N, C-alpha and C positions, 0 to 999 in steps of 0.2 A: 789667732791660732795660727802658723803659717804653713800652708801649703807649699807642695814641690814648688811651683812657680815663685810664690814668696820669697823662698829663701834664696833665690840667686838677685835680692834687689836691694839696691839701698833706698832709703827713701831720708828726704830732708824736708823741712820746712823752711829751710832758709833758701827765702827768694831769690837773694844775690848769689848763693853757692848754686842753684838750681839754673840761673840765667849762666853763670860762668861754665858751667858743664854744657850747656846749650851751644855755648861760643865755642864750644871744644870739640862739639861734634858729637857730642852723645844725647841718643832720645830718650824722650821721657815716654817710658811703659804705661805709666799711669796717673793722674792726678785725681786725690781724695781730698773731699773737702765736710770737714768734721766738726762741729760746733765752735762753727767758724774760722778754724783753720783749715789751710790749704797743705798738703804734702804729696811731693813730687816724687817718682819712683823711676828710677833707671836700673838697668841689668849692672848687678855688681861683678865688677872682674879687674884683673891688676893693673888694666889700662884708666879705667873710672878711678881707683884710688890713688894712683900717682896724680891723676888731674886734681883730686881732691885735695894732695898736700901741694900740690903748685899752687891752688888756691890760698891754702894757709900760709903758703909761703910768699904771697905776694906776686904770684905768675901772670902772665902776660895773654893778656885777647885784645882785639880792636875796639877802640872804646865807643866807636859809634854801634859797632854790633852788640855791644854789650849793654848800651843804654836803650838802643832799640830792642831788643829781647825782653829786658826788666820790665820795659814796659808793655811788648806785647803780653808778657805771663802775666802782669798784674791785670789786664784785659780778660783774662782766660779765667782768672779765677774771682769774679767779679759776680 
């Protein structure tokens, strides 16, 4: 069931996409863990959707920042 708060969220279980979005300075608003699957929620807006397209089209982020973010997010989800 979507509440008004969750209606404006984008959720993904893709760790690489979530890390890319973090490297693009989008804040995670919630992390859910259910049945061994972790979902990251971001506030949905036009800028976020543009960044998701950038990810799909091989957009750029700093490599070291991306690697560190992936590592940090893996640690959070354990």
